[in-house]
N, C-alpha and C positions, 0 to 999 in steps of 0.2 A: 504493499500500498504506499509505504513511503518513497520507493522507489517510482513508484507511477506518479505521484503527486510531485515528485520533483521535475519531473518529465513533462509532465502534461497538465493544462491550465484548469482541464476539467476531467476526473476520473469517477467513472460509474461504475459501482459494485452492485452484483445483483447477487442476493444470497437466498439459498432455499430454506435454510430455518436460521434460527440467532442463538441456537442453544450450545453452540461450542466459541471456544474462545478466542478463534482468528476471526468469527464474524464479530464478537463484542469487541473486538481491537478494531476492526474496521470501521465499525460503526462509532465507536467514541472517538475516532480520528477523521469522522465527516462533518463538514460543514453544516450540510442538509441529510435527512433521511426521508425519503419517500417509502411510506406504509401503505402499500396499495391493499384493496379490499374491494367486495363486491357488496351492494347493497342488500344484503341478506343477515336473518339472524344468526346463522354459525360463523358468516365471517366477521361479523360484528365482534360475536365472543372471540374469536381467535385474535382479531386486532386488539382489543382490551388487553388480552394477556399478553399481546406482545410491548404493546407501550409501556404497560405494567415491567414485564420483563427488564425492558429496557432504562426505566427509570429507575429499578431497582439495583440496576448494575453501574451506576453515575451517569447515563447519557441525560445529556441536557434537556429539557422539556422542547425547549427554544429549538432545538435542532429538528424534532420530528414533525414531518408535514403529512397529513393523511390526505390521500387520494382514492376516491369512490369511483370505481371502474364500472360501466354500462348502467348509467342512471338513465332515469326517464322510462321505465319499464313498470308495468301494473305489478302490483304486489310487493314493489321494495319496498325496504323500512323508509320513514322519515327523514330527510337528512338532519332537521333539528334533533331527531332523537338519537342518531348517529353524533352529532355534537356533543350531547347531553352526556351519554355513556362514556365518551372518549374524552371528556373534559376538554373539549376543543373550541374555541371561538370560530375557527375557521376551517371547512375542509373543501378541498379540490373536486369538483363532480365534473367525471369525463363521461360525457352521453354515451348511451348505447347507439351504435351507427354501423350497424351489419354490412349493410349494402359498401360503405367507404372503406371498413376495414377488410372485409374479403376480397375488394378489388385490389387493396394495397397487399395482400398477403400473396393473391393469383400473379401480380406482376413484380413482386419482388422487391417494392418500393415501400419504404416507411409513409405510413397513414397522411401524417403531415405534411409530406412533398408530394404525395398522390393526389391528395383529394384537400387541398388547403384549406377550402372554403367548408368543408364538413363539419357537423358540431362536434364531431370526436376532436379533429383538429384544433378547431377552437379552442375547445378544454383544454387541449393539450398545449397549446400556446399560450394560454392563462397560466398552467402551471410552470410552463417554462418562465416567464416575464417573473413569475412570483419566485421563483428558485435561483434567477439570475439577479434578483433586486431590482427589476423593471417596476415602471411606474406606470398607471393608465394614463397618465398624462404627455408621456412620451408619444411624439408623431408617429400616426400608422405606417408609414414609411420608414421608421427608425429599422437601420439593418439588423436584422437576426444573426445569428451564429447558427451557422449548419449542422456544426458539432454538436450543439445544444440541441437543435431540434432533433438531428437522428439520436441521440440519447434519449431524449424524451419520446419519442416514435418508438424506441427499442422499448421502453417501458411499456408502453400502451399496448405493442404488438404482443409482449410475452404475456400478458394478462389478457388480453381479448382471444387469446389464441386458445385460453385454456377455458372460458367460459362457454357453455353451451346454452 
């Protein structure tokens, strides 16, 4: 992790779980942690366990960002409830957008580059702006880092590809 951080402006670490010392080390040395979840009860329960585990291992609460993937589908948990359970003032919502996501998977191009105006891409762009500290007041034509867009698109691609 230290070597990668010395060589690159942005380093994205994807962990399968957070139960091992090397994952806690990587998380504790991160500026931001994006915890992704689906808007269902089981995912909320697991997200709460993960947040509690990270906090109990000395990770600062301000480092943790929550992204709810695939929102806008009937039967999902209300975002206000997710915020309350996870004790978050804000969670990022990435709308369900099966058409754009499937197209991006089929052509092998991240959704944010393949369908930049899709609801999922706009949600990912908002998340990117937050992670990079951009404000809503910046001009719409402000240059975006292609690296950051691909990293966030990878996050969404990996999460969406496991949703059914």
